[in-house]
C-alpha positions in Angstrom: 7.3 -29.7 -15.9 4.6 -29.5 -13.0 3.9 -26.6 -11.3 5.9 -24.2 -12.9 3.8 -21.2 -11.2 4.6 -22.2 -7.2 8.0 -22.7 -8.4 8.4 -18.8 -10.1 8.9 -15.9 -7.3 7.4 -13.0 -8.7 9.9 -10.0 -7.6 10.1 -6.2 -7.1 13.0 -4.8 -5.6 14.1 -2.0 -7.3 15.1 1.4 -5.5 12.0 3.2 -6.1 9.5 0.6 -5.3 6.9 2.0 -3.3 3.8 0.0 -1.5 1.6 0.8 -4.8 4.1 -1.6 -6.2 4.3 -4.4 -3.5 0.7 -4.7 -3.9 0.6 -5.1 -7.6 2.9 -7.5 -7.2 0.8 -9.1 -4.5 -2.2 -8.9 -6.8 -0.3 -10.6 -9.7 1.3 -13.5 -7.5 -2.2 -14.6 -6.4 -3.5 -13.7 -10.1 -1.0 -16.5 -11.1 -0.6 -18.6 -7.9 2.9 -17.2 -7.8 5.1 -16.6 -4.7 6.6 -13.1 -4.4 9.8 -12.0 -3.3 10.2 -8.4 -1.9 12.2 -6.4 0.7 12.4 -6.4 4.2 10.4 -3.1 4.8 7.5 -4.5 3.1 6.9 -7.9 4.5 4.8 -6.1 7.1 2.4 -4.8 4.5 2.5 -7.8 2.5 1.3 -9.7 5.0 -1.9 -8.3 6.1 -2.7 -7.4 1.8 -2.6 -10.8 0.9 -1.9 -14.6 1.6 1.4 -15.4 -0.4 4.5 -17.3 0.0 7.4 -14.4 1.3 10.5 -14.6 0.4 12.4 -11.1 1.8 16.2 -10.3 1.0 18.4 -9.6 3.2 22.1 -7.4 3.6 20.8 -6.4 -0.2 22.5 -5.7 -2.9 26.2 -6.1 -2.1 26.2 -8.8 1.0 28.6 -6.5 2.4 26.8 -6.4 6.5 28.2 -7.0 9.6 27.4 -10.8 10.4 25.0 -9.7 13.8 23.2 -7.2 12.2 22.7 -9.3 9.1 21.4 -11.7 11.5 19.1 -8.9 12.9 17.7 -8.0 10.1 16.9 -11.7 9.0 15.2 -12.2 12.4 12.9 -8.8 11.9 12.2 -10.1 8.0 11.5 -13.3 9.7 9.3 -12.0 12.7 7.2 -9.9 10.6 6.4 -12.6 8.4 8.7 -13.6 6.0 8.8 -17.4 5.0 12.1 -17.6 3.2 14.8 -15.2 3.1 17.3 -14.5 0.5 20.6 -12.9 1.8 24.3 -12.0 -0.4 26.9 -13.5 0.0 30.2 -11.0 0.5 32.0 -11.4 -2.7 34.8 -9.3 -1.8 35.7 -12.4 0.6 35.2 -14.9 -1.7 37.7 -13.6 -4.1 40.1 -12.7 -1.3 40.0 -15.9 0.0 38.0 -15.5 3.2 36.3 -18.8 2.1 36.3 -19.6 5.8 34.6 -16.5 6.7 32.2 -16.4 4.0 31.3 -20.3 5.5 30.7 -18.8 9.0 29.1 -15.6 8.6 26.2 -17.9 6.2 26.2 -20.4 8.4 25.4 -18.0 11.2 22.5 -16.3 9.5 21.0 -19.6 9.0 21.1 -20.4 12.1 19.3 -17.1 12.8 16.0 -17.9 11.3 13.6 -20.9 11.5 13.0 -20.8 7.8 14.8 -21.7 4.9 17.3 -19.5 3.1 19.3 -18.3 -0.1 22.6 -17.6 -0.7 22.2 -14.9 -4.0 26.1 -15.5 -4.7 26.5 -13.2 -7.7 27.5 -15.9 -10.0 28.4 -12.8 -13.5 31.2 -12.2 -11.2 32.7 -15.0 -10.3 35.0 -17.8 -12.2 34.2 -21.2 -12.4 36.3 -22.8 -9.8 35.1 -19.2 -7.4 31.2 -21.7 -8.0 32.5 -24.1 -7.2 33.9 -22.8 -4.1 31.6 -20.9 -3.0 28.9 -23.4 -4.1 30.6 -25.9 -1.5 30.9 -23.1 1.0 27.2 -22.2 0.7 26.0 -26.6 1.6 28.5 -26.8 3.9 27.0 -24.0 6.0 23.4 -25.2 5.9 21.6 -23.1 3.6 18.6 -24.1 1.4 19.3 -22.5 -2.3 22.1 -21.3 -3.8 20.9 -17.9 -5.9 22.4 -16.4 -9.1 22.8 -13.1 -8.7 21.0 -10.1 -7.4 20.6 -8.9 -11.1 22.2 -5.6 -9.5 25.5 -6.1 -10.6 27.1 -7.2 -14.2 24.1 -9.5 -15.5 22.1 -12.0 -14.5 21.6 -16.4 -14.7 23.3 -17.8 -17.0 22.7 -21.7 -17.9 25.8 -22.5 -17.1 26.4 -21.2 -13.7 23.0 -23.4 -13.1 24.9 -26.2 -14.1 27.2 -25.6 -11.8 25.9 -24.6 -8.8 22.9 -27.4 -8.9 25.8 -29.7 -8.3 26.0 -28.1 -4.7 22.3 -27.3 -3.8 19.3 -26.5 -5.5 19.0 -23.4 -7.2 17.3 -20.6 -7.5 17.9 -18.6 -11.4 17.4 -14.7 -11.0 18.9 -12.0 -12.9 17.6 -11.5 -16.4 14.8 -14.3 -17.0 12.2 -11.9 -18.8 10.2 -15.1 -20.7 9.0 -18.4 -20.4 12.2 -19.8 -22.6 14.4 -18.1 -20.1 12.9 -19.9 -17.3 12.3 -23.0 -19.2 16.1 -23.0 -19.9 17.1 -22.5 -16.7 14.5 -25.4 -15.2 16.4 -27.6 -17.7 19.6 -26.4 -16.6 18.8 -27.9 -13.0 17.6 -24.8 -11.4 14.3 -25.2 -8.7 13.2 -21.3 -8.5 12.7 -19.3 -11.0 13.0 -15.5 -9.5 12.0 -12.5 -12.1 10.0 -9.6 -11.5 8.5 -10.0 -15.3 7.0 -13.8 -13.3 3.7 -12.4 -14.4 4.3 -13.4 -18.4 6.7 -16.4 -17.5 3.7 -18.0 -16.5 1.1 -16.7 -19.3 3.3 -17.6 -21.8 3.8 -21.3 -20.1 0.1 -20.9 -19.9 -0.1 -20.3 -23.7 2.4 -23.1 -25.1 0.7 -25.8 -22.2 -2.7 -25.4 -24.3 -0.6 -25.3 -28.1 -1.5 -21.2 -27.7 1.2 -18.5 -28.9 1.0 -14.7 -27.1 2.7 -11.8 -26.6 2.8 -9.7 -23.8 3.8 -6.1 -23.2 6.7 -6.1 -20.6 5.6 -4.6 -17.5 7.3 -1.0 -16.1 6.1 -2.0 -12.7 9.0 0.0 -11.1 10.7 -0.3 -14.4 11.9 -3.8 -13.0 12.5 -5.6 -16.5 14.9 -2.5 -18.0 16.8 -1.4 -14.5 17.0 -4.3 -11.9 18.0 -7.2 -13.6 14.7 -8.9 -12.2 
Protein backbone atom coordinates (compact mmCIF):
# COMPACT_ATOMS: atom_id res chain seq x y z
CA UNK A 1 0.00 0.00 0.00
CA UNK A 2 1.33 3.39 -1.02
CA UNK A 3 0.86 6.92 0.32
CA UNK A 4 -0.54 5.70 3.64
CA UNK A 5 0.15 8.93 5.59
CA UNK A 6 -1.73 11.01 3.00
CA UNK A 7 -4.72 8.70 3.43
CA UNK A 8 -4.88 9.29 7.20
CA UNK A 9 -6.94 12.16 8.62
CA UNK A 10 -5.42 12.77 12.04
CA UNK A 11 -8.32 13.81 14.23
CA UNK A 12 -9.04 15.89 17.32
CA UNK A 13 -12.77 16.31 17.94
CA UNK A 14 -13.44 15.64 21.59
CA UNK A 15 -15.74 17.91 23.61
CA UNK A 16 -12.82 19.36 25.58
CA UNK A 17 -10.63 20.10 22.54
CA UNK A 18 -8.44 23.14 23.19
CA UNK A 19 -6.33 25.30 20.85
CA UNK A 20 -3.27 23.51 22.23
CA UNK A 21 -4.83 20.15 21.27
CA UNK A 22 -5.41 21.41 17.74
CA UNK A 23 -1.82 22.63 17.43
CA UNK A 24 -0.56 19.26 18.67
CA UNK A 25 -2.72 17.49 16.10
CA UNK A 26 -1.33 19.72 13.36
CA UNK A 27 2.25 19.23 14.54
CA UNK A 28 1.79 15.47 14.34
CA UNK A 29 0.10 15.71 10.95
CA UNK A 30 3.06 17.71 9.64
CA UNK A 31 5.60 15.35 11.18
CA UNK A 32 4.07 12.25 9.64
CA UNK A 33 2.67 13.68 6.40
CA UNK A 34 -0.98 13.23 7.36
CA UNK A 35 -4.14 15.25 6.84
CA UNK A 36 -6.03 16.72 9.82
CA UNK A 37 -9.69 16.67 10.84
CA UNK A 38 -10.69 19.38 13.30
CA UNK A 39 -13.70 21.30 14.67
CA UNK A 40 -14.92 24.21 12.54
CA UNK A 41 -14.02 26.82 15.14
CA UNK A 42 -10.39 25.72 14.82
CA UNK A 43 -10.06 26.18 11.06
CA UNK A 44 -8.83 29.82 11.20
CA UNK A 45 -6.27 28.83 13.84
CA UNK A 46 -5.14 25.86 11.78
CA UNK A 47 -4.72 27.73 8.51
CA UNK A 48 -2.51 30.29 10.22
CA UNK A 49 -0.53 27.67 12.15
CA UNK A 50 0.40 25.03 9.59
CA UNK A 51 0.11 24.04 5.94
CA UNK A 52 -1.84 20.81 6.43
CA UNK A 53 -4.79 19.57 4.34
CA UNK A 54 -7.78 20.31 6.57
CA UNK A 55 -11.15 18.66 7.01
CA UNK A 56 -13.74 20.41 9.18
CA UNK A 57 -16.74 18.61 10.62
CA UNK A 58 -20.19 20.13 10.08
CA UNK A 59 -23.41 19.55 12.06
CA UNK A 60 -21.37 17.20 14.24
CA UNK A 61 -22.02 14.78 15.86
CA UNK A 62 -25.81 14.31 15.52
CA UNK A 63 -26.66 15.67 12.07
CA UNK A 64 -29.96 17.23 13.09
CA UNK A 65 -29.48 20.82 11.94
CA UNK A 66 -31.78 22.63 9.54
CA UNK A 67 -30.56 22.63 5.96
CA UNK A 68 -30.01 26.39 5.74
CA UNK A 69 -27.94 26.43 8.92
CA UNK A 70 -25.84 23.46 7.84
CA UNK A 71 -25.20 25.07 4.46
CA UNK A 72 -24.14 28.26 6.22
CA UNK A 73 -21.82 26.34 8.52
CA UNK A 74 -20.31 24.61 5.49
CA UNK A 75 -19.72 27.95 3.74
CA UNK A 76 -18.13 29.46 6.85
CA UNK A 77 -15.75 26.51 7.25
CA UNK A 78 -14.80 26.66 3.59
CA UNK A 79 -14.32 30.43 3.71
CA UNK A 80 -12.05 29.96 6.73
CA UNK A 81 -9.82 27.56 4.80
CA UNK A 82 -11.18 24.01 5.10
CA UNK A 83 -10.17 21.84 2.15
CA UNK A 84 -12.87 19.23 2.79
CA UNK A 85 -15.96 18.92 4.96
CA UNK A 86 -17.44 15.99 6.90
CA UNK A 87 -21.18 16.42 7.50
CA UNK A 88 -23.45 14.08 9.45
CA UNK A 89 -26.46 12.35 7.93
CA UNK A 90 -29.77 12.73 9.76
CA UNK A 91 -30.11 9.10 10.84
CA UNK A 92 -33.52 9.68 12.38
CA UNK A 93 -34.98 10.77 9.05
CA UNK A 94 -33.33 7.83 7.33
CA UNK A 95 -34.83 5.36 9.80
CA UNK A 96 -38.21 7.03 9.38
CA UNK A 97 -38.07 6.29 5.67
CA UNK A 98 -37.76 9.95 4.70
CA UNK A 99 -35.29 9.16 1.93
CA UNK A 100 -36.14 12.18 -0.22
CA UNK A 101 -35.57 14.52 2.72
CA UNK A 102 -32.22 12.87 3.52
CA UNK A 103 -31.03 13.08 -0.07
CA UNK A 104 -32.27 16.63 -0.62
CA UNK A 105 -30.61 17.89 2.56
CA UNK A 106 -27.26 16.38 1.60
CA UNK A 107 -27.59 17.63 -1.98
CA UNK A 108 -28.04 21.22 -0.80
CA UNK A 109 -25.08 21.08 1.55
CA UNK A 110 -22.84 19.53 -1.12
CA UNK A 111 -23.90 22.18 -3.61
CA UNK A 112 -23.25 25.03 -1.18
CA UNK A 113 -19.45 24.67 -1.27
CA UNK A 114 -16.83 23.98 -3.97
CA UNK A 115 -14.90 21.45 -1.88
CA UNK A 116 -15.38 17.70 -1.33
CA UNK A 117 -18.04 16.75 1.21
CA UNK A 118 -17.99 13.44 3.06
CA UNK A 119 -21.20 12.21 4.65
CA UNK A 120 -21.04 10.43 8.01
CA UNK A 121 -23.80 7.82 8.13
CA UNK A 122 -23.35 6.34 11.65
CA UNK A 123 -23.09 2.82 10.28
CA UNK A 124 -23.20 1.18 13.76
CA UNK A 125 -26.81 2.38 14.06
CA UNK A 126 -27.91 1.01 10.68
CA UNK A 127 -28.97 -2.36 9.34
CA UNK A 128 -27.40 -3.69 6.15
CA UNK A 129 -30.51 -2.65 4.23
CA UNK A 130 -30.26 0.87 5.66
CA UNK A 131 -26.57 1.01 4.74
CA UNK A 132 -27.46 0.10 1.17
CA UNK A 133 -30.16 2.79 1.10
CA UNK A 134 -28.02 5.53 2.53
CA UNK A 135 -25.10 4.60 0.32
CA UNK A 136 -27.24 5.16 -2.75
CA UNK A 137 -28.80 8.34 -1.34
CA UNK A 138 -25.41 9.89 -0.60
CA UNK A 139 -24.10 8.93 -4.04
CA UNK A 140 -27.21 10.46 -5.65
CA UNK A 141 -26.55 13.66 -3.68
CA UNK A 142 -23.12 14.01 -5.35
CA UNK A 143 -21.11 13.73 -2.15
CA UNK A 144 -17.46 12.78 -2.49
CA UNK A 145 -17.21 10.12 0.24
CA UNK A 146 -19.19 8.03 2.63
CA UNK A 147 -17.85 8.00 6.18
CA UNK A 148 -18.65 5.25 8.65
CA UNK A 149 -19.12 6.93 12.03
CA UNK A 150 -18.61 9.97 14.22
CA UNK A 151 -17.07 7.94 17.02
CA UNK A 152 -19.63 9.40 19.42
CA UNK A 153 -22.32 6.78 18.94
CA UNK A 154 -22.57 3.01 19.35
CA UNK A 155 -19.33 1.79 17.86
CA UNK A 156 -17.16 2.62 14.91
CA UNK A 157 -15.88 1.31 11.62
CA UNK A 158 -16.15 -2.37 10.72
CA UNK A 159 -14.87 -4.29 7.73
CA UNK A 160 -18.42 -5.39 6.94
CA UNK A 161 -19.76 -1.83 6.84
CA UNK A 162 -16.86 -0.62 4.70
CA UNK A 163 -17.46 -3.43 2.22
CA UNK A 164 -21.09 -2.40 1.83
CA UNK A 165 -20.52 1.36 1.60
CA UNK A 166 -17.58 1.10 -0.80
CA UNK A 167 -19.96 -0.19 -3.47
CA UNK A 168 -21.38 3.33 -3.70
CA UNK A 169 -18.60 5.85 -3.05
CA UNK A 170 -15.06 6.04 -1.68
CA UNK A 171 -15.15 5.39 2.07
CA UNK A 172 -13.50 7.10 5.02
CA UNK A 173 -13.37 4.55 7.84
CA UNK A 174 -13.63 6.28 11.22
CA UNK A 175 -14.40 5.23 14.74
CA UNK A 176 -12.17 2.91 16.73
CA UNK A 177 -9.37 2.63 14.16
CA UNK A 178 -6.47 2.76 16.57
CA UNK A 179 -3.63 0.79 14.98
CA UNK A 180 -2.05 -0.03 11.64
CA UNK A 181 -3.62 -3.50 11.85
CA UNK A 182 -7.05 -1.86 12.16
CA UNK A 183 -6.35 0.58 9.34
CA UNK A 184 -4.92 -2.10 7.06
CA UNK A 185 -8.07 -4.19 7.47
CA UNK A 186 -10.19 -1.18 6.50
CA UNK A 187 -8.07 -0.42 3.45
CA UNK A 188 -8.26 -4.05 2.36
CA UNK A 189 -12.06 -3.90 2.74
CA UNK A 190 -12.19 -0.96 0.33
CA UNK A 191 -11.64 2.19 2.42
CA UNK A 192 -9.79 5.06 0.77
CA UNK A 193 -9.21 7.15 3.91
CA UNK A 194 -8.92 6.59 7.65
CA UNK A 195 -10.04 9.04 10.31
CA UNK A 196 -8.32 8.48 13.65
CA UNK A 197 -7.06 10.36 16.68
CA UNK A 198 -4.19 7.86 16.73
CA UNK A 199 -3.06 8.63 13.20
CA UNK A 200 0.50 9.11 14.41
CA UNK A 201 0.50 5.61 15.91
CA UNK A 202 -0.94 4.16 12.71
CA UNK A 203 1.79 5.74 10.58
CA UNK A 204 4.58 4.70 12.96
CA UNK A 205 3.33 1.12 12.96
CA UNK A 206 3.02 1.14 9.17
CA UNK A 207 6.57 2.49 8.88
CA UNK A 208 7.84 -0.21 11.23
CA UNK A 209 6.10 -2.97 9.29
CA UNK A 210 7.47 -1.61 6.03
CA UNK A 211 10.96 -1.63 7.53
CA UNK A 212 10.49 -5.12 8.95
CA UNK A 213 10.54 -3.84 12.52
CA UNK A 214 8.19 -4.13 15.48
CA UNK A 215 7.47 -1.19 17.77
CA UNK A 216 5.16 -0.66 20.70
CA UNK A 217 3.91 2.87 21.20
CA UNK A 218 1.95 4.25 24.15
CA UNK A 219 -1.55 5.43 23.34
CA UNK A 220 -1.93 9.19 23.03
CA UNK A 221 -4.00 10.87 25.70
CA UNK A 222 -4.44 14.10 23.74
CA UNK A 223 -7.95 15.35 24.48
CA UNK A 224 -8.81 11.91 25.86
CA UNK A 225 -9.38 11.06 22.21
CA UNK A 226 -8.45 7.40 22.25
CA UNK A 227 -10.74 6.63 25.18
CA UNK A 228 -13.62 9.07 24.91
CA UNK A 229 -14.37 10.25 21.39
CA UNK A 230 -14.26 6.99 19.49
CA UNK A 231 -11.66 8.13 17.00
